[in-house]
DRENTORKOL-3810 file (N, C-alpha, C; in nm, 4 decimals):
REM DRENTORKOL-3810
@n.u->-7.5303; n.v->0.8217; n.w->-16.6542; ca.u->-7.6306; ca.v->0.7220; ca.w->-16.6872; c.u->-7.5677; c.v->0.5838; c.w->-16.6707
@n.u->-7.6396; n.v->0.4929; n.w->-16.6094; ca.u->-7.5888; ca.v->0.3572; ca.w->-16.5895; c.u->-7.6059; c.v->0.2754; c.w->-16.7170
@n.u->-7.5339; n.v->0.1640; n.w->-16.7230; ca.u->-7.5483; ca.v->0.0735; ca.w->-16.8370; c.u->-7.6925; c.v->0.0266; c.w->-16.8494
@n.u->-7.7537; n.v->-0.0080; n.w->-16.7369; ca.u->-7.8912; ca.v->-0.0588; ca.w->-16.7396; c.u->-7.9893; c.v->0.0475; c.w->-16.7893
@n.u->-7.9688; n.v->0.1727; n.w->-16.7518; ca.u->-8.0556; ca.v->0.2809; ca.w->-16.8002; c.u->-8.0423; c.v->0.2969; c.w->-16.9514
@n.u->-7.9198; n.v->0.2852; n.w->-17.0008; ca.u->-7.8985; ca.v->0.2968; ca.w->-17.1453; c.u->-7.9633; c.v->0.1784; c.w->-17.2178
@n.u->-7.9553; n.v->0.0610; n.w->-17.1598; ca.u->-8.0222; ca.v->-0.0568; ca.w->-17.2162; c.u->-8.1730; c.v->-0.0338; c.w->-17.2214
@n.u->-8.2305; n.v->0.0248; n.w->-17.1184; ca.u->-8.3753; ca.v->0.0500; ca.w->-17.1155; c.u->-8.4170; c.v->0.1464; c.w->-17.2261
@n.u->-8.3340; n.v->0.2466; n.w->-17.2551; ca.u->-8.3639; ca.v->0.3386; ca.w->-17.3660; c.u->-8.3618; c.v->0.2596; c.w->-17.4974
@n.u->-8.2597; n.v->0.1777; n.w->-17.5140; ca.u->-8.2501; ca.v->0.0958; ca.w->-17.6356; c.u->-8.3711; c.v->0.0038; c.w->-17.6483
@n.u->-8.4137; n.v->-0.0527; n.w->-17.5369; ca.u->-8.5289; ca.v->-0.1429; ca.w->-17.5368; c.u->-8.6554; c.v->-0.0697; c.w->-17.5821
@n.u->-8.6734; n.v->0.0528; n.w->-17.5374; ca.u->-8.7895; ca.v->0.1319; ca.w->-17.5792; c.u->-8.7851; c.v->0.1609; c.w->-17.7294
@n.u->-8.6667; n.v->0.1904; n.w->-17.7815; ca.u->-8.6544; ca.v->0.2161; ca.w->-17.9247; c.u->-8.6748; c.v->0.0893; c.w->-18.0064
@n.u->-8.6420; n.v->-0.0254; n.w->-17.9497; ca.u->-8.6645; ca.v->-0.1532; ca.w->-18.0175; c.u->-8.8119; c.v->-0.1683; c.w->-18.0548
@n.u->-8.8997; n.v->-0.1191; n.w->-17.9708; ca.u->-9.0432; ca.v->-0.1290; ca.w->-17.9968; c.u->-9.0851; c.v->-0.0470; c.w->-18.1191
@n.u->-9.0035; n.v->0.0472; n.w->-18.1608; ca.u->-9.0348; ca.v->0.1318; ca.w->-18.2758; c.u->-8.9814; c.v->0.0753; c.w->-18.4070
@n.u->-8.9112; n.v->-0.0360; n.w->-18.3997; ca.u->-8.8471; ca.v->-0.0939; ca.w->-18.5177; c.u->-8.9480; c.v->-0.1198; c.w->-18.6291
@n.u->-8.9032; n.v->-0.0981; n.w->-18.7501; ca.u->-8.9812; ca.v->-0.1338; ca.w->-18.8685; c.u->-8.9129; c.v->-0.2570; c.w->-18.9277
@n.u->-8.9572; n.v->-0.3735; n.w->-18.8831; ca.u->-8.8969; ca.v->-0.5004; ca.w->-18.9228; c.u->-8.9992; c.v->-0.5832; c.w->-19.0006
@n.u->-9.0517; n.v->-0.5233; n.w->-19.1049; ca.u->-9.1609; ca.v->-0.5822; ca.w->-19.1819; c.u->-9.1241; c.v->-0.7123; c.w->-19.2519
@n.u->-8.9965; n.v->-0.7371; n.w->-19.2753; ca.u->-8.9551; ca.v->-0.8535; ca.w->-19.3521; c.u->-8.8897; c.v->-0.9606; c.w->-19.2657
@n.u->-8.8069; n.v->-0.9205; n.w->-19.1724; ca.u->-8.7381; ca.v->-1.0186; ca.w->-19.0879; c.u->-8.8084; c.v->-1.0417; c.w->-18.9550
@n.u->-8.8886; n.v->-0.9459; n.w->-18.9127; ca.u->-8.9508; ca.v->-0.9480; ca.w->-18.7807; c.u->-8.8457; c.v->-0.9539; c.w->-18.6693
@n.u->-8.7245; n.v->-0.9108; n.w->-18.6995; ca.u->-8.6138; ca.v->-0.9087; ca.w->-18.6038; c.u->-8.5930; c.v->-0.7641; c.w->-18.5596
@n.u->-8.6504; n.v->-0.7300; n.w->-18.4455; ca.u->-8.6457; ca.v->-0.5922; ca.w->-18.3963; c.u->-8.5212; c.v->-0.5694; c.w->-18.3108
@n.u->-8.4536; n.v->-0.4584; n.w->-18.3394; ca.u->-8.3338; ca.v->-0.4215; ca.w->-18.2650; c.u->-8.3480; c.v->-0.2768; c.w->-18.2199
@n.u->-8.3017; n.v->-0.2500; n.w->-18.0998; ca.u->-8.2977; ca.v->-0.1138; ca.w->-18.0480; c.u->-8.1563; c.v->-0.0788; c.w->-18.0070
@n.u->-8.1243; n.v->0.0484; n.w->-18.0138; ca.u->-7.9918; ca.v->0.0953; ca.w->-17.9729; c.u->-8.0056; c.v->0.2327; c.w->-17.9095
@n.u->-7.9109; n.v->0.2641; n.w->-17.8238; ca.u->-7.9039; ca.v->0.3977; ca.w->-17.7635; c.u->-7.7576; c.v->0.4337; c.w->-17.7487
@n.u->-7.7240; n.v->0.5525; n.w->-17.7936; ca.u->-7.5862; ca.v->0.5998; ca.w->-17.7837; c.u->-7.5818; c.v->0.7152; c.w->-17.6837
@n.u->-7.4798; n.v->0.7122; n.w->-17.5993; ca.u->-7.4609; ca.v->0.8127; ca.w->-17.4948; c.u->-7.3439; c.v->0.9015; c.w->-17.5328
@n.u->-7.3677; n.v->1.0327; n.w->-17.5375; ca.u->-7.2598; ca.v->1.1257; ca.w->-17.5667; c.u->-7.1795; c.v->1.1516; c.w->-17.4389
@n.u->-7.0581; n.v->1.2009; n.w->-17.4569; ca.u->-6.9734; ca.v->1.2288; ca.w->-17.3410; c.u->-7.0312; c.v->1.3389; c.w->-17.2528
@n.u->-7.1199; n.v->1.4233; n.w->-17.3089; ca.u->-7.1826; ca.v->1.5280; ca.w->-17.2278; c.u->-7.3185; c.v->1.4853; c.w->-17.1727
@n.u->-7.3499; n.v->1.3539; n.w->-17.1824; ca.u->-7.4683; ca.v->1.3003; ca.w->-17.1161; c.u->-7.5972; c.v->1.2954; c.w->-17.1949
@n.u->-7.5946; n.v->1.3303; n.w->-17.3219; ca.u->-7.7163; ca.v->1.3219; ca.w->-17.4032; c.u->-7.7302; c.v->1.1803; c.w->-17.4594
@n.u->-7.8536; n.v->1.1380; n.w->-17.4791; ca.u->-7.8807; ca.v->1.0044; ca.w->-17.5293; c.u->-7.9636; c.v->1.0138; c.w->-17.6570
@n.u->-7.9258; n.v->0.9360; n.w->-17.7559; ca.u->-7.9984; ca.v->0.9278; ca.w->-17.8823; c.u->-8.0302; c.v->0.7814; c.w->-17.9077
@n.u->-8.1556; n.v->0.7528; n.w->-17.9373; ca.u->-8.1985; ca.v->0.6156; ca.w->-17.9614; c.u->-8.2226; c.v->0.5904; c.w->-18.1079
@n.u->-8.2236; n.v->0.4626; n.w->-18.1420; ca.u->-8.2511; ca.v->0.4232; ca.w->-18.2794; c.u->-8.3048; c.v->0.2822; c.w->-18.2859
@n.u->-8.3688; n.v->0.2518; n.w->-18.3969; ca.u->-8.4211; ca.v->0.1173; ca.w->-18.4211; c.u->-8.3822; c.v->0.0777; c.w->-18.5626
@n.u->-8.3929; n.v->-0.0519; n.w->-18.5909; ca.u->-8.3677; ca.v->-0.0939; ca.w->-18.7278; c.u->-8.4891; c.v->-0.0587; c.w->-18.8143
@n.u->-8.4597; n.v->-0.0255; n.w->-18.9382; ca.u->-8.5625; ca.v->0.0165; ca.w->-19.0331; c.u->-8.5378; c.v->-0.0598; c.w->-19.1629
@n.u->-8.6273; n.v->-0.1542; n.w->-19.1919; ca.u->-8.6095; ca.v->-0.2371; ca.w->-19.3100; c.u->-8.6745; c.v->-0.1746; c.w->-19.4337
@n.u->-8.6380; n.v->-0.2314; n.w->-19.5480; ca.u->-8.6896; ca.v->-0.1854; ca.w->-19.6756; c.u->-8.7024; c.v->-0.3065; c.w->-19.7673
@n.u->-8.8000; n.v->-0.3054; n.w->-19.8554; ca.u->-8.8166; ca.v->-0.4156; ca.w->-19.9500; c.u->-8.6910; c.v->-0.4349; c.w->-20.0345
@n.u->-8.6207; n.v->-0.3278; n.w->-20.0609; ca.u->-8.4896; ca.v->-0.3364; ca.w->-20.1250; c.u->-8.3879; c.v->-0.3430; c.w->-20.0116
@n.u->-8.3509; n.v->-0.4635; n.w->-19.9746; ca.u->-8.2758; ca.v->-0.4873; ca.w->-19.8508; c.u->-8.1546; c.v->-0.3954; c.w->-19.8270
@n.u->-8.0739; n.v->-0.3630; n.w->-19.9267; ca.u->-7.9589; ca.v->-0.2765; ca.w->-19.8977; c.u->-7.9962; c.v->-0.1358; c.w->-19.8474
@n.u->-8.1196; n.v->-0.0973; n.w->-19.8676; ca.u->-8.1646; ca.v->0.0345; ca.w->-19.8229; c.u->-8.1948; c.v->0.0348; c.w->-19.6725
@n.u->-8.2067; n.v->-0.0823; n.w->-19.6133; ca.u->-8.2358; ca.v->-0.0930; ca.w->-19.4700; c.u->-8.1245; c.v->-0.0309; c.w->-19.3859
@n.u->-8.1573; n.v->0.0012; n.w->-19.2615; ca.u->-8.0580; ca.v->0.0595; ca.w->-19.1714; c.u->-8.0700; c.v->-0.0062; c.w->-19.0342
@n.u->-7.9563; n.v->-0.0346; n.w->-18.9741; ca.u->-7.9529; ca.v->-0.0980; ca.w->-18.8421; c.u->-7.9793; c.v->0.0042; c.w->-18.7313
@n.u->-8.0206; n.v->-0.0464; n.w->-18.6172; ca.u->-8.0511; ca.v->0.0386; ca.w->-18.5016; c.u->-7.9296; c.v->0.1185; c.w->-18.4552
@n.u->-7.8134; n.v->0.0548; n.w->-18.4531; ca.u->-7.6926; ca.v->0.1214; ca.w->-18.4049; c.u->-7.6580; c.v->0.2421; c.w->-18.4906
@n.u->-7.6615; n.v->0.2214; n.w->-18.6227; ca.u->-7.6290; ca.v->0.3321; ca.w->-18.7130; c.u->-7.7366; c.v->0.4391; c.w->-18.7092
@n.u->-7.8628; n.v->0.3994; n.w->-18.6917; ca.u->-7.9691; ca.v->0.4996; ca.w->-18.6786; c.u->-7.9417; c.v->0.5895; c.w->-18.5586
@n.u->-7.9087; n.v->0.5314; n.w->-18.4444; ca.u->-7.8821; ca.v->0.6102; ca.w->-18.3236; c.u->-7.7598; c.v->0.7000; c.w->-18.3409
@n.u->-7.6521; n.v->0.6438; n.w->-18.3946; ca.u->-7.5295; ca.v->0.7221; ca.w->-18.4143; c.u->-7.5540; c.v->0.8359; c.w->-18.5124
@n.u->-7.6201; n.v->0.8064; n.w->-18.6243; ca.u->-7.6432; ca.v->0.9087; ca.w->-18.7258; c.u->-7.7346; c.v->1.0195; c.w->-18.6750
@n.u->-7.8328; n.v->0.9832; n.w->-18.5924; ca.u->-7.9183; ca.v->1.0864; ca.w->-18.5319; c.u->-7.8351; c.v->1.1797; c.w->-18.4453
@n.u->-7.7485; n.v->1.1225; n.w->-18.3648; ca.u->-7.6646; ca.v->1.2042; ca.w->-18.2766; c.u->-7.5724; c.v->1.2954; c.w->-18.3574
@n.u->-7.5090; n.v->1.2383; n.w->-18.4580; ca.u->-7.4180; ca.v->1.3174; ca.w->-18.5410; c.u->-7.4940; c.v->1.4288; c.w->-18.6123
@n.u->-7.6150; n.v->1.3986; n.w->-18.6616; ca.u->-7.6931; ca.v->1.5009; ca.w->-18.7319; c.u->-7.7353; c.v->1.6145; c.w->-18.6390
@n.u->-7.7321; n.v->1.5893; n.w->-18.5091; ca.u->-7.7645; ca.v->1.6930; ca.w->-18.4099; c.u->-7.6383; c.v->1.7593; c.w->-18.3547
@n.u->-7.5232; n.v->1.7294; n.w->-18.4144; ca.u->-7.3993; ca.v->1.7977; ca.w->-18.3779; c.u->-7.3109; c.v->1.7282; c.w->-18.2757
@n.u->-7.3405; n.v->1.6022; n.w->-18.2448; ca.u->-7.2622; ca.v->1.5295; ca.w->-18.1438; c.u->-7.1686; c.v->1.4295; c.w->-18.2110
@n.u->-7.0426; n.v->1.4303; n.w->-18.1654; ca.u->-6.9431; ca.v->1.3379; ca.w->-18.2214; c.u->-6.8563; c.v->1.2719; c.w->-18.1166
@n.u->-6.8768; n.v->1.3064; n.w->-17.9914; ca.u->-6.7974; ca.v->1.2499; ca.w->-17.8829; c.u->-6.8866; c.v->1.1597; c.w->-17.7986
@n.u->-6.8611; n.v->1.0302; n.w->-17.8059; ca.u->-6.9482; ca.v->0.9325; ca.w->-17.7427; c.u->-6.8793; c.v->0.8571; c.w->-17.6305
@n.u->-6.9599; n.v->0.8177; n.w->-17.5323; ca.u->-6.9100; ca.v->0.7405; ca.w->-17.4184; c.u->-6.9459; c.v->0.5931; c.w->-17.4304
@n.u->-7.0644; n.v->0.5626; n.w->-17.4858; ca.u->-7.1108; ca.v->0.4235; ca.w->-17.4900; c.u->-7.2256; c.v->0.4089; c.w->-17.5882
@n.u->-7.2497; n.v->0.2828; n.w->-17.6254; ca.u->-7.3673; ca.v->0.2469; ca.w->-17.7043; c.u->-7.4229; c.v->0.1170; c.w->-17.6472
@n.u->-7.5560; n.v->0.1090; n.w->-17.6400; ca.u->-7.6239; ca.v->-0.0131; ca.w->-17.5961; c.u->-7.7061; c.v->-0.0667; c.w->-17.7119
@n.u->-7.7073; n.v->-0.1994; n.w->-17.7242; ca.u->-7.7803; ca.v->-0.2669; ca.w->-17.8302; c.u->-7.8614; c.v->-0.3797; c.w->-17.7668
@n.u->-7.9882; n.v->-0.3945; n.w->-17.8089; ca.u->-8.0715; ca.v->-0.5008; ca.w->-17.7525; c.u->-8.1614; c.v->-0.5615; c.w->-17.8595
@n.u->-8.1800; n.v->-0.6937; n.w->-17.8501; ca.u->-8.2718; ca.v->-0.7654; ca.w->-17.9391; c.u->-8.3173; c.v->-0.8920; c.w->-17.8673
@n.u->-8.4137; n.v->-0.9591; n.w->-17.9273; ca.u->-8.4635; ca.v->-1.0846; ca.w->-17.8721; c.u->-8.3781; c.v->-1.1985; c.w->-17.9272
@n.u->-8.2597; n.v->-1.2137; n.w->-17.8705; ca.u->-8.1614; ca.v->-1.3117; ca.w->-17.9152; c.u->-8.1285; c.v->-1.4075; c.w->-17.8011
@n.u->-8.0730; n.v->-1.5245; n.w->-17.8312; ca.u->-8.0383; ca.v->-1.6189; ca.w->-17.7248; c.u->-7.9345; c.v->-1.5633; c.w->-17.6266
@n.u->-7.8377; n.v->-1.4899; n.w->-17.6791; ca.u->-7.7358; ca.v->-1.4250; ca.w->-17.5964; c.u->-7.7394; c.v->-1.2764; c.w->-17.6236
@n.u->-7.6492; n.v->-1.2009; n.w->-17.5628; ca.u->-7.6447; ca.v->-1.0568; ca.w->-17.5897; c.u->-7.6270; c.v->-1.0292; c.w->-17.7396
@n.u->-7.6981; n.v->-0.9300; n.w->-17.7887; ca.u->-7.6975; ca.v->-0.8962; ca.w->-17.9315; c.u->-7.5741; c.v->-0.8140; c.w->-17.9664
@n.u->-7.4925; n.v->-0.8677; n.w->-18.0555; ca.u->-7.3733; ca.v->-0.7938; ca.w->-18.0975; c.u->-7.3997; c.v->-0.7207; c.w->-18.2293
@n.u->-7.3292; n.v->-0.6112; n.w->-18.2525; ca.u->-7.3495; ca.v->-0.5347; ca.w->-18.3757; c.u->-7.2931; c.v->-0.6071; c.w->-18.4978
@n.u->-7.3548; n.v->-0.5839; n.w->-18.6123; ca.u->-7.3061; ca.v->-0.6407; ca.w->-18.7374; c.u->-7.1754; c.v->-0.5708; c.w->-18.7785
@n.u->-7.1150; n.v->-0.6193; n.w->-18.8831; ca.u->-6.9880; ca.v->-0.5627; ca.w->-18.9290; c.u->-6.9969; c.v->-0.4166; c.w->-18.9691
@n.u->-7.1031; n.v->-0.3797; n.w->-19.0416; ca.u->-7.1162; ca.v->-0.2386; ca.w->-19.0820; c.u->-7.1309; c.v->-0.1497; c.w->-18.9598
@n.u->-7.2065; n.v->-0.1955; n.w->-18.8611; ca.u->-7.2247; ca.v->-0.1153; ca.w->-18.7404; c.u->-7.0957; c.v->-0.1071; c.w->-18.6603
@n.u->-7.0192; n.v->-0.2146; n.w->-18.6578; ca.u->-6.8897; ca.v->-0.2118; ca.w->-18.5896; c.u->-6.8003; c.v->-0.1045; c.w->-18.6516
@n.u->-6.8046; n.v->-0.0950; n.w->-18.7845; ca.u->-6.7240; ca.v->0.0074; ca.w->-18.8512; c.u->-6.7755; c.v->0.1472; c.w->-18.8187
@n.u->-6.9074; n.v->0.1657; n.w->-18.8106; ca.u->-6.9632; ca.v->0.2967; ca.w->-18.7730; c.u->-6.9258; c.v->0.3307; c.w->-18.6291
@n.u->-6.9307; n.v->0.2323; n.w->-18.5401; ca.u->-6.8896; ca.v->0.2531; ca.w->-18.4009; c.u->-6.7421; c.v->0.2926; c.w->-18.3968
@n.u->-6.6618; n.v->0.2275; n.w->-18.4803; ca.u->-6.5192; ca.v->0.2585; ca.w->-18.4881; c.u->-6.4944; c.v->0.4003; c.w->-18.5384
@n.u->-6.5717; n.v->0.4425; n.w->-18.6363; ca.u->-6.5542; ca.v->0.5774; ca.w->-18.6937; c.u->-6.5631; c.v->0.6849; c.w->-18.5860
@n.u->-6.6534; n.v->0.6641; n.w->-18.4900; ca.u->-6.6734; ca.v->0.7636; ca.w->-18.3855; c.u->-6.6091; c.v->0.7229; c.w->-18.2531
@n.u->-6.5255; n.v->0.6177; n.w->-18.2610; ca.u->-6.4427; ca.v->0.5756; ca.w->-18.1470; c.u->-6.5232; c.v->0.5579; c.w->-18.0178
@n.u->-6.6388; n.v->0.4928; n.w->-18.0294; ca.u->-6.7226; ca.v->0.4684; ca.w->-17.9118; c.u->-6.6538; c.v->0.3591; c.w->-17.8293
@n.u->-6.6078; n.v->0.3928; n.w->-17.7096; ca.u->-6.5222; ca.v->0.3008; ca.w->-17.6353; c.u->-6.5933; c.v->0.1853; c.w->-17.5649
@n.u->-6.7204; n.v->0.2001; n.w->-17.5355; ca.u->-6.7915; ca.v->0.0992; ca.w->-17.4560; c.u->-6.9141; c.v->0.0517; c.w->-17.5333
@n.u->-6.9196; n.v->-0.0803; n.w->-17.5578; ca.u->-7.0313; ca.v->-0.1393; ca.w->-17.6295; c.u->-7.1041; c.v->-0.2324; c.w->-17.5330
@n.u->-7.2299; n.v->-0.1997; n.w->-17.5073; ca.u->-7.3124; ca.v->-0.2764; ca.w->-17.4134; c.u->-7.4111; c.v->-0.3577; c.w->-17.4963
@n.u->-7.3966; n.v->-0.4884; n.w->-17.4914; ca.u->-7.4805; ca.v->-0.5779; ca.w->-17.5709; c.u->-7.5756; c.v->-0.6509; c.w->-17.4765
@n.u->-7.7041; n.v->-0.6557; n.w->-17.5128; ca.u->-7.8036; ca.v->-0.7148; ca.w->-17.4235; c.u->-7.9087; c.v->-0.7908; c.w->-17.5029
@n.u->-7.9879; n.v->-0.8687; n.w->-17.4301; ca.u->-8.1046; ca.v->-0.9330; ca.w->-17.4894; c.u->-8.2242; c.v->-0.9124; c.w->-17.3968
@n.u->-8.3405; n.v->-0.9550; n.w->-17.4409; ca.u->-8.4628; ca.v->-0.9329; ca.w->-17.3633; c.u->-8.4695; c.v->-1.0177; c.w->-17.2368
@n.u->-8.3871; n.v->-1.1210; n.w->-17.2268; ca.u->-8.3846; ca.v->-1.2064; ca.w->-17.1074; c.u->-8.3019; c.v->-1.1453; c.w->-16.9944
@n.u->-8.2326; n.v->-1.0345; n.w->-17.0222; ca.u->-8.1513; ca.v->-0.9706; ca.w->-16.9193; c.u->-8.0037; c.v->-1.0038; c.w->-16.9249
@n.u->-7.9619; n.v->-1.0810; n.w->-17.0251; ca.u->-7.8194; ca.v->-1.1092; ca.w->-17.0418; c.u->-7.7501; c.v->-0.9849; c.w->-17.0952
@n.u->-7.6360; n.v->-0.9530; n.w->-17.0387; ca.u->-7.5611; ca.v->-0.8337; ca.w->-17.0783; c.u->-7.4136; c.v->-0.8696; c.w->-17.0904
@n.u->-7.3506; n.v->-0.8169; n.w->-17.1934; ca.u->-7.2064; ca.v->-0.8301; ca.w->-17.2087; c.u->-7.1526; c.v->-0.6935; c.w->-17.2508
@n.u->-7.0462; n.v->-0.6508; n.w->-17.1861; ca.u->-6.9835; ca.v->-0.5233; ca.w->-17.2180; c.u->-6.8483; c.v->-0.5515; c.w->-17.2830
@n.u->-6.8215; n.v->-0.4816; n.w->-17.3916; ca.u->-6.6954; ca.v->-0.5003; ca.w->-17.4628; c.u->-6.6390; c.v->-0.3650; c.w->-17.5032
@n.u->-6.5124; n.v->-0.3656; n.w->-17.5356; ca.u->-6.4478; ca.v->-0.2455; ca.w->-17.5874; c.u->-6.4514; c.v->-0.2504; c.w->-17.7400
@n.u->-6.4245; n.v->-0.1385; n.w->-17.8003; ca.u->-6.4180; ca.v->-0.1308; ca.w->-17.9458; c.u->-6.3106; c.v->-0.2242; c.w->-17.9993
@n.u->-6.1944; n.v->-0.2271; n.w->-17.9348; ca.u->-6.0855; ca.v->-0.3148; ca.w->-17.9800; c.u->-6.1250; c.v->-0.4619; c.w->-17.9723
@n.u->-6.2085; n.v->-0.4981; n.w->-17.8771; ca.u->-6.2518; ca.v->-0.6367; ca.w->-17.8644; c.u->-6.3494; c.v->-0.6775; c.w->-17.9745
@n.u->-6.4395; n.v->-0.5878; n.w->-18.0135; ca.u->-6.5379; ca.v->-0.6261; ca.w->-18.1152; c.u->-6.4893; c.v->-0.6021; c.w->-18.2580
@n.u->-6.3853; n.v->-0.5197; n.w->-18.2739; ca.u->-6.3338; ca.v->-0.4935; ca.w->-18.4082; c.u->-6.1816; c.v->-0.4779; c.w->-18.4044
@n.u->-6.1106; n.v->-0.5886; n.w->-18.3838; ca.u->-5.9650; ca.v->-0.5793; ca.w->-18.3875; c.u->-5.9196; c.v->-0.5457; c.w->-18.5294
@n.u->-5.8118; n.v->-0.4757; n.w->-18.5411; ca.u->-5.7566; ca.v->-0.4376; ca.w->-18.6698; c.u->-5.8530; c.v->-0.3504; c.w->-18.7508
@n.u->-5.9232; n.v->-0.2626; n.w->-18.6825; ca.u->-6.0202; ca.v->-0.1744; ca.w->-18.7475; c.u->-5.9533; c.v->-0.0839; c.w->-18.8502
@n.u->-6.0266; n.v->-0.0557; n.w->-18.9563; ca.u->-5.9833; ca.v->0.0435; ca.w->-19.0549; c.u->-6.0240; c.v->0.1796; c.w->-19.0015
@n.u->-5.9274; n.v->0.2674; n.w->-18.9774; ca.u->-5.9553; ca.v->0.3981; ca.w->-18.9161; c.u->-5.8958; c.v->0.5109; c.w->-18.9982
@n.u->-5.9149; n.v->0.6311; n.w->-18.9496; ca.u->-5.8595; ca.v->0.7492; ca.w->-19.0168; c.u->-5.7066; c.v->0.7431; c.w->-19.0229
@n.u->-5.6451; n.v->0.6679; n.w->-18.9353; ca.u->-5.4993; ca.v->0.6527; ca.w->-18.9387; c.u->-5.4522; c.v->0.5733; c.w->-19.0602
@n.u->-5.5443; n.v->0.4990; n.w->-19.1220; ca.u->-5.5093; ca.v->0.4189; ca.w->-19.2385; c.u->-5.5174; c.v->0.4976; c.w->-19.3686
@n.u->-5.5676; n.v->0.6186; n.w->-19.3638; ca.u->-5.5835; ca.v->0.6977; ca.w->-19.4866; c.u->-5.4589; c.v->0.7773; c.w->-19.5194
END
């Protein structure tokens, strides 16, 4: 699957976002090493800490279906530049060692980064 195809999956999931409070819709798609794709959107809640980001929704869906080996994740939102993951999502991406992070926006801007670039000095299983 190409980066652009993964972005398109994320874009489709963005439309499913439940952003009742912020109106900030985010979509994500995670690609497993065996070629399966799982999408996710952000899901807000009136009790803000209960909300969940698109990236974690996609990752958690994949993990709940038995997948733990990932090749890439794409994230998209209506932002001025490519949408980067928040700190909690960076840590979730780190937990599953997703090596390629594809950040995009609705204008077509794309930036690709590695896990080490978006989360230097990550807390990992090696720290336990």
